[in-house]
Backbone as CSV, one residue per row, in Angstrom:
resi,resn,N_x,N_y,N_z,CA_x,CA_y,CA_z,C_x,C_y,C_z
1,UNK,100.926,72.971,55.743,101.162,73.803,54.557,102.473,74.566,54.727
2,UNK,103.349,74.549,53.716,104.616,75.283,53.831,104.380,76.785,53.860
3,UNK,105.319,77.476,54.445,105.246,78.929,54.487,105.586,79.505,53.116
4,UNK,104.857,80.532,52.717,105.167,81.192,51.462,106.527,81.880,51.537
5,UNK,107.224,81.912,50.419,108.537,82.569,50.334,108.495,83.583,49.199
6,UNK,108.929,84.798,49.477,108.923,85.871,48.492,110.365,86.216,48.122
7,UNK,110.719,85.961,46.868,112.083,86.188,46.370,112.031,87.197,45.224
8,UNK,112.888,88.189,45.266,112.951,89.161,44.176,114.360,89.212,43.597
9,UNK,114.432,89.628,42.347,115.717,89.856,41.687,115.773,91.298,41.226
10,UNK,116.910,91.931,41.465,117.107,93.331,41.122,118.426,93.495,40.396
11,UNK,118.578,94.648,39.764,119.845,94.945,39.112,119.671,95.788,37.877
12,UNK,120.774,96.252,37.318,120.725,97.061,36.104,120.113,96.293,34.943
13,UNK,119.609,97.015,33.964,119.105,96.383,32.747,120.220,95.584,32.095
14,UNK,119.886,94.387,31.619,120.860,93.547,30.954,121.734,92.734,31.890
15,UNK,121.361,92.660,33.168,122.199,91.946,34.146,121.884,90.459,34.261
16,UNK,120.911,89.977,33.502,120.627,88.544,33.479,119.579,88.080,34.473
17,UNK,118.730,88.983,34.942,117.714,88.623,35.924,116.756,87.561,35.410
18,UNK,116.281,87.723,34.183,115.268,86.814,33.638,115.760,85.366,33.605
19,UNK,117.012,85.174,33.232,117.588,83.823,33.190,117.598,83.200,34.571
20,UNK,117.995,83.993,35.577,118.089,83.445,36.931,116.723,83.275,37.585
21,UNK,115.733,84.044,37.169,114.361,83.808,37.632,113.939,82.390,37.262
22,UNK,114.248,81.989,36.043,113.885,80.639,35.591,114.664,79.573,36.345
23,UNK,115.925,79.847,36.655,116.722,78.889,37.423,116.177,78.726,38.846
24,UNK,115.737,79.819,39.446,115.140,79.749,40.786,113.822,78.982,40.734
25,UNK,113.032,79.250,39.710,111.770,78.512,39.548,112.044,77.009,39.470
26,UNK,113.028,76.632,38.664,113.354,75.215,38.496,113.816,74.595,39.815
27,UNK,114.563,75.352,40.606,115.057,74.852,41.899,113.895,74.452,42.800
28,UNK,112.919,75.329,42.931,111.814,75.054,43.848,110.825,74.041,43.280
29,UNK,110.621,74.042,41.966,109.752,73.032,41.354,110.324,71.635,41.596
30,UNK,111.654,71.510,41.484,112.298,70.210,41.704,112.157,69.743,43.149
31,UNK,111.883,70.683,44.054,111.670,70.353,45.455,110.187,70.236,45.807
32,UNK,109.352,70.214,44.770,107.934,69.980,44.979,107.127,71.181,45.430
33,UNK,107.649,72.382,45.257,106.928,73.586,45.689,106.147,74.203,44.540
34,UNK,105.027,74.812,44.864,104.319,75.649,43.890,105.119,76.929,43.725
35,UNK,105.368,77.321,42.484,106.144,78.530,42.213,105.337,79.465,41.326
36,UNK,105.238,80.704,41.737,104.588,81.748,40.943,105.667,82.718,40.495
37,UNK,105.845,82.831,39.178,106.846,83.736,38.609,106.139,84.977,38.072
38,UNK,106.682,86.140,38.392,106.052,87.363,37.914,107.110,88.430,37.642
39,UNK,106.650,89.618,37.271,107.583,90.701,36.962,106.940,92.034,37.305
40,UNK,107.783,93.052,37.415,107.300,94.414,37.621,108.023,95.384,36.696
41,UNK,107.313,96.416,36.246,105.875,96.551,36.409,105.146,95.482,35.593
42,UNK,104.027,95.016,36.116,103.258,93.993,35.418,102.758,92.933,36.368
43,UNK,102.514,91.748,35.833,102.100,90.626,36.655,100.606,90.386,36.701
44,UNK,99.808,91.413,36.409,98.361,91.271,36.313,97.904,92.051,35.086
45,UNK,96.657,91.852,34.684,96.150,92.538,33.499,96.235,94.056,33.649
46,UNK,95.792,94.559,34.796,95.832,96.006,35.033,97.269,96.508,35.088
47,UNK,98.111,95.777,35.805,99.512,96.200,35.957,100.260,96.179,34.636
48,UNK,99.943,95.227,33.763,100.595,95.173,32.456,100.191,96.370,31.592
49,UNK,98.954,96.815,31.737,98.511,98.004,30.983,99.272,99.241,31.464
50,UNK,99.474,99.317,32.779,100.256,100.430,33.320,101.711,100.333,32.869
51,UNK,102.220,99.116,32.773,103.586,98.902,32.274,103.744,99.484,30.870
52,UNK,102.764,99.211,30.025,102.851,99.673,28.633,102.892,101.195,28.555
53,UNK,102.258,101.856,29.527,102.267,103.322,29.552,103.614,103.851,30.023
54,UNK,104.095,103.327,31.148,105.287,103.901,31.770,106.568,103.609,30.982
55,UNK,106.575,102.516,30.206,107.785,102.161,29.453,107.729,102.553,27.976
56,UNK,106.626,103.129,27.555,106.444,103.494,26.145,107.347,104.667,25.775
57,UNK,108.190,104.482,24.769,109.087,105.552,24.318,108.335,106.780,23.817
58,UNK,107.067,106.612,23.465,106.271,107.743,22.984,105.922,108.710,24.120
59,UNK,106.090,108.266,25.365,105.727,109.095,26.510,106.937,109.793,27.126
60,UNK,107.762,110.350,26.283,109.000,110.990,26.752,108.737,112.182,27.663
61,UNK,107.546,112.796,27.551,107.242,113.986,28.347,106.742,113.644,29.755
62,UNK,106.692,112.362,30.116,106.156,111.956,31.417,106.925,112.599,32.567
63,UNK,106.198,113.190,33.509,106.797,113.795,34.688,107.348,112.708,35.607
64,UNK,108.410,113.025,36.331,109.049,112.037,37.200,108.115,111.532,38.301
65,UNK,107.301,112.433,38.875,106.358,112.023,39.920,105.269,111.135,39.331
66,UNK,104.820,111.463,38.131,103.844,110.608,37.442,104.411,109.207,37.276
67,UNK,105.665,109.135,36.844,106.334,107.844,36.672,106.350,107.064,37.988
68,UNK,106.724,107.724,39.071,106.764,107.068,40.383,105.391,106.516,40.763
69,UNK,104.353,107.292,40.546,103.006,106.890,40.956,102.450,105.766,40.082
70,UNK,102.796,105.765,38.805,102.348,104.668,37.937,102.982,103.355,38.379
71,UNK,104.272,103.393,38.678,104.936,102.183,39.186,104.274,101.702,40.477
72,UNK,103.988,102.642,41.370,103.374,102.273,42.647,101.967,101.721,42.450
73,UNK,101.215,102.294,41.524,99.863,101.808,41.256,99.889,100.397,40.681
74,UNK,100.803,100.165,39.754,100.941,98.819,39.177,101.324,97.820,40.263
75,UNK,102.184,98.237,41.165,102.637,97.356,42.246,101.514,97.067,43.243
76,UNK,100.703,98.060,43.557,99.593,97.857,44.486,98.648,96.780,43.962
77,UNK,98.319,96.845,42.683,97.437,95.842,42.084,98.107,94.472,42.058
78,UNK,99.378,94.461,41.744,100.149,93.214,41.672,100.167,92.503,43.020
79,UNK,100.442,93.263,44.080,100.490,92.690,45.423,99.121,92.162,45.838
80,UNK,98.076,92.981,45.622,96.732,92.613,46.065,96.170,91.420,45.296
81,UNK,96.396,91.396,43.993,95.770,90.378,43.145,96.580,89.094,43.027
82,UNK,97.904,89.203,43.080,98.728,88.038,42.755,99.700,87.623,43.859
83,UNK,100.487,88.561,44.370,101.573,88.171,45.274,101.051,87.704,46.625
84,UNK,100.234,88.522,47.305,99.750,88.135,48.633,98.949,86.831,48.612
85,UNK,98.014,86.664,47.666,97.259,85.399,47.644,98.162,84.178,47.472
86,UNK,99.199,84.306,46.643,100.125,83.186,46.427,100.904,82.868,47.698
87,UNK,101.385,83.892,48.380,102.134,83.683,49.623,101.240,83.074,50.704
88,UNK,99.986,83.506,50.755,99.065,83.007,51.773,98.742,81.526,51.592
89,UNK,98.834,81.045,50.355,98.583,79.614,50.143,99.873,78.785,50.168
90,UNK,100.990,79.431,50.548,102.239,78.709,50.737,103.122,78.581,49.522
91,UNK,102.859,79.363,48.483,103.663,79.289,47.264,104.969,80.069,47.418
92,UNK,105.910,79.753,46.534,107.130,80.547,46.390,106.881,81.555,45.271
93,UNK,107.011,82.822,45.567,106.826,83.872,44.559,108.201,84.396,44.161
94,UNK,108.495,84.336,42.872,109.763,84.833,42.347,109.447,85.983,41.403
95,UNK,109.907,87.168,41.748,109.523,88.364,40.986,110.746,89.112,40.459
96,UNK,110.707,89.404,39.180,111.722,90.218,38.521,111.407,91.681,38.807
97,UNK,112.077,92.247,39.808,111.959,93.612,40.308,110.801,93.751,41.312
98,UNK,111.016,94.675,42.277,109.982,95.029,43.243,110.301,96.443,43.747
99,UNK,110.021,96.746,44.988,110.160,98.114,45.501,111.584,98.648,45.364
100,UNK,112.582,97.795,45.537,113.975,98.260,45.408,114.217,98.953,44.071
101,UNK,113.557,98.463,43.027,113.718,99.095,41.713,113.229,100.537,41.718
102,UNK,112.078,100.763,42.353,111.553,102.127,42.409,112.463,103.038,43.211
103,UNK,112.989,102.522,44.315,113.907,103.336,45.118,115.154,103.679,44.304
104,UNK,115.672,102.692,43.558,116.877,102.925,42.763,116.597,103.836,41.566
105,UNK,115.539,103.526,40.817,115.281,104.256,39.571,114.643,105.625,39.800
106,UNK,113.621,105.674,40.665,112.963,106.963,40.892,113.587,107.725,42.066
107,UNK,113.920,107.016,43.139,114.514,107.689,44.291,115.885,108.258,43.991
108,UNK,116.746,107.441,43.379,118.113,107.869,43.058,118.230,108.374,41.615
109,UNK,117.736,107.603,40.648,117.854,108.000,39.251,117.153,109.308,38.947
110,UNK,115.916,109.466,39.498,115.135,110.694,39.272,115.296,111.707,40.406
111,UNK,116.085,111.348,41.399,116.341,112.247,42.536,115.078,112.609,43.312
112,UNK,114.147,111.647,43.443,112.910,111.902,44.171,113.018,111.569,45.662
113,UNK,114.103,110.932,46.049,114.382,110.746,47.468,113.443,109.817,48.217
114,UNK,113.244,110.131,49.513,112.539,109.238,50.421,111.053,109.094,50.124
115,UNK,110.472,110.025,49.378,109.042,109.914,49.093,108.724,108.625,48.322
116,UNK,109.694,108.099,47.599,109.471,106.858,46.844,109.209,105.701,47.807
117,UNK,109.992,105.611,48.862,109.797,104.565,49.860,108.441,104.702,50.537
118,UNK,108.044,105.928,50.853,106.771,106.158,51.539,105.592,105.760,50.670
119,UNK,105.611,106.171,49.421,104.524,105.836,48.498,104.413,104.322,48.326
120,UNK,105.537,103.657,48.222,105.522,102.212,47.981,105.201,101.412,49.237
121,UNK,105.490,101.963,50.399,105.082,101.295,51.643,103.556,101.236,51.707
122,UNK,102.917,102.302,51.272,101.459,102.336,51.232,100.933,101.399,50.144
123,UNK,101.572,101.402,48.987,101.117,100.582,47.852,101.192,99.091,48.148
124,UNK,102.188,98.678,48.923,102.400,97.246,49.182,101.837,96.781,50.523
125,UNK,101.361,97.725,51.342,100.931,97.359,52.676,102.088,96.897,53.541
126,UNK,103.298,97.335,53.196,104.482,96.978,53.972,105.097,95.643,53.614
127,UNK,104.620,94.997,52.556,105.179,93.700,52.156,106.632,93.852,51.713
128,UNK,107.501,92.964,52.216,108.911,92.963,51.832,109.329,91.560,51.425
129,UNK,110.294,91.446,50.520,110.796,90.114,50.133,111.518,89.435,51.293
130,UNK,111.532,88.107,51.266,112.331,87.348,52.226,113.806,87.415,51.853
131,UNK,114.074,87.399,50.562,115.455,87.531,50.081,115.424,88.209,48.716
132,UNK,116.414,89.039,48.481,116.554,89.736,47.205,117.948,89.465,46.655
133,UNK,118.005,89.032,45.410,119.290,88.842,44.742,119.571,90.065,43.870
134,UNK,120.632,90.786,44.217,121.038,91.943,43.422,122.084,91.499,42.418
135,UNK,121.719,91.560,41.143,122.615,91.177,40.064,123.544,92.359,39.783
136,UNK,124.717,92.290,40.346,125.657,93.403,40.336,126.455,93.404,39.031
137,UNK,126.170,94.405,38.206,126.846,94.527,36.907,126.977,95.995,36.556
138,UNK,128.130,96.381,36.035,128.333,97.758,35.598,127.248,98.123,34.572
139,UNK,126.550,99.247,34.773,125.448,99.622,33.878,125.848,99.727,32.413
140,UNK,127.065,100.150,32.147,127.501,100.291,30.752,127.565,98.926,30.067
141,UNK,127.987,97.889,30.814,128.033,96.530,30.262,126.628,96.016,30.022
142,UNK,125.738,96.275,30.992,124.362,95.822,30.853,123.659,96.457,29.667
143,UNK,123.836,97.755,29.485,123.203,98.459,28.375,123.709,97.948,27.031
144,UNK,124.983,97.563,26.983,125.559,97.062,25.731,124.906,95.743,25.306
145,UNK,124.315,95.025,26.276,123.665,93.754,25.968,122.271,93.947,25.367
146,UNK,121.739,95.173,25.472,120.392,95.458,24.980,120.494,96.293,23.716
147,UNK,119.983,95.782,22.621,120.046,96.510,21.356,119.320,97.840,21.434
148,UNK,119.881,98.871,20.827,119.283,100.210,20.880,117.862,100.235,20.339
149,UNK,117.567,99.359,19.379,116.243,99.378,18.752,115.164,98.741,19.622
150,UNK,115.555,98.066,20.722,114.556,97.420,21.586,114.534,98.021,22.993
151,UNK,115.275,99.088,23.233,115.308,99.709,24.553,114.008,100.452,24.832
152,UNK,113.468,100.266,26.064,112.243,100.968,26.441,112.587,102.369,26.963
153,UNK,111.577,103.092,27.461,111.769,104.497,27.857,112.805,104.649,28.966
154,UNK,112.837,103.719,29.905,113.830,103.795,30.980,115.210,103.376,30.490
155,UNK,115.266,102.353,29.664,116.550,101.879,29.133,117.194,102.915,28.225
156,UNK,116.376,103.802,27.635,116.882,104.830,26.733,117.541,106.001,27.462
157,UNK,117.385,106.054,28.781,117.946,107.182,29.529,119.470,107.219,29.399
158,UNK,120.035,108.398,29.601,121.474,108.575,29.460,122.229,107.762,30.519
159,UNK,123.502,107.508,30.237,124.295,106.627,31.085,124.436,107.168,32.510
160,UNK,124.486,108.487,32.679,124.633,109.028,34.028,123.410,108.704,34.885
161,UNK,122.240,108.635,34.276,121.025,108.205,34.991,121.202,106.781,35.505
162,UNK,121.705,105.904,34.654,121.865,104.501,35.027,122.933,104.317,36.105
163,UNK,123.922,105.194,36.130,124.914,105.114,37.206,124.329,105.617,38.532
164,UNK,123.412,106.577,38.487,122.724,106.993,39.712,121.865,105.843,40.238
165,UNK,121.212,105.143,39.329,120.417,103.967,39.703,121.318,102.922,40.363
166,UNK,122.456,102.688,39.744,123.424,101.709,40.269,123.886,102.099,41.673
167,UNK,124.147,103.397,41.876,124.520,103.883,43.205,123.389,103.624,44.206
168,UNK,122.150,103.771,43.731,121.002,103.494,44.586,120.960,102.049,45.027
169,UNK,121.218,101.152,44.100,121.234,99.724,44.444,122.341,99.416,45.459
170,UNK,123.501,100.026,45.271,124.600,99.769,46.205,124.258,100.292,47.594
171,UNK,123.550,101.420,47.652,123.123,101.964,48.944,122.128,101.025,49.618
172,UNK,121.250,100.427,48.837,120.282,99.469,49.385,120.979,98.217,49.903
173,UNK,122.011,97.769,49.194,122.786,96.613,49.656,123.420,96.893,51.014
174,UNK,123.923,98.108,51.187,124.536,98.483,52.462,123.493,98.606,53.570
175,UNK,122.287,99.055,53.209,121.227,99.293,54.194,120.559,98.001,54.645
176,UNK,120.440,97.025,53.726,119.720,95.782,54.029,120.598,94.549,53.759
177,UNK,121.721,94.430,54.453,122.641,93.321,54.163,122.067,91.945,54.488
178,UNK,121.105,91.866,55.398,120.525,90.569,55.753,119.531,90.081,54.705
179,UNK,118.934,91.023,53.964,117.941,90.641,52.940,118.540,90.562,51.544
180,UNK,119.407,91.500,51.211,119.914,91.592,49.838,121.234,90.832,49.695
181,UNK,121.236,89.895,48.755,122.422,89.088,48.462,123.044,89.615,47.168
182,UNK,124.261,90.078,47.270,124.945,90.644,46.104,125.531,89.511,45.271
183,UNK,125.172,89.472,43.994,125.634,88.438,43.072,126.476,89.080,41.983
184,UNK,127.667,88.550,41.753,128.540,89.057,40.690,127.979,88.610,39.340
185,UNK,127.277,89.516,38.665,126.599,89.180,37.417,127.537,89.182,36.211
186,UNK,128.829,89.414,36.441,129.792,89.319,35.341,130.277,87.885,35.168
187,UNK,129.914,86.999,36.101,130.285,85.592,36.005,129.463,84.902,34.923
188,UNK,129.778,83.622,34.666,128.996,82.851,33.705,127.621,82.541,34.296
189,UNK,126.681,82.190,33.431,125.322,81.868,33.878,125.338,80.736,34.899
190,UNK,126.136,79.706,34.648,126.187,78.569,35.570,126.823,78.943,36.905
191,UNK,127.839,79.804,36.876,128.459,80.251,38.126,127.472,81.055,38.959
192,UNK,126.722,81.921,38.296,125.710,82.720,38.998,124.633,81.811,39.581
193,UNK,124.210,80.841,38.782,123.216,79.865,39.248,123.704,79.163,40.511
194,UNK,124.966,78.765,40.541,125.539,78.093,41.701,125.543,78.991,42.930
195,UNK,125.881,80.264,42.753,125.891,81.209,43.868,124.482,81.384,44.444
196,UNK,123.501,81.472,43.552,122.113,81.651,43.994,121.592,80.393,44.680
197,UNK,121.886,79.239,44.106,121.408,77.979,44.696,121.976,77.772,46.100
198,UNK,123.207,78.188,46.328,123.802,78.070,47.664,122.978,78.845,48.688
199,UNK,122.521,80.032,48.317,121.690,80.836,49.212,120.315,80.191,49.393
200,UNK,119.762,79.651,48.326,118.440,79.032,48.418,118.467,77.815,49.341
201,UNK,119.547,77.073,49.315,119.675,75.916,50.208,119.671,76.366,51.669
202,UNK,120.341,77.465,51.945,120.350,78.028,53.304,118.956,78.488,53.690
203,UNK,118.265,79.117,52.757,116.914,79.619,53.000,115.967,78.480,53.342
204,UNK,116.069,77.379,52.607,115.195,76.235,52.866,115.527,75.584,54.209
205,UNK,116.803,75.568,54.561,117.189,75.005,55.871,116.590,75.808,57.001
206,UNK,116.626,77.147,56.869,116.053,78.010,57.889,114.558,77.822,57.976
207,UNK,113.901,77.656,56.829,112.450,77.464,56.817,112.078,76.163,57.515
208,UNK,112.875,75.117,57.295,112.625,73.824,57.927,112.763,73.933,59.441
209,UNK,113.788,74.637,59.894,114.015,74.816,61.335,112.867,75.585,61.974
210,UNK,112.313,76.560,61.257,111.222,77.378,61.796,109.936,76.575,61.998
211,UNK,109.777,75.503,61.208,108.555,74.719,61.294,108.662,73.594,62.344
212,UNK,109.862,73.375,62.895,110.044,72.308,63.884,109.489,72.729,65.249
């Protein structure tokens, strides 16, 4: 049985994560692997209900700590119900956002600091991705790609919030250079796909060597 692989995509809103999630799925399906695609917050029935609460524009009065804990609760259910079981049976899990998002958005964007990492370490049981693709795009460009009438509660935040989030992502890239692969998201979709596929080929080569 092949070893499970956990891949996440991170980045500012509007950076093209969803498109590349599908490209990664297609890459592994073409190689005969089971692929589980998911997103955060969400991925399970319970987690999707929590998603609807935390992203609802009607909940503008939500406290920052409440926001952090809702994300962590949704993630705990997601990991327990969907991600870990898939990895244990040897599937490739491709997830749009994971703990890095909470560190960037709540740790840096909301200025909640290290407590975000601690809460999420407990929520995930210490689970970490094998590789994370950071879709590097200026937040102002990303926001321009999302129509004002469809922006959720986090997307509606002021631009300075999104730049704090962006700074958080850059700090994570510096802290975890072996796990996080920085992708220039200002390139064309096909160019980005090529950059990601090059990394995936390396990842599969390493996995093959580990099984020998």
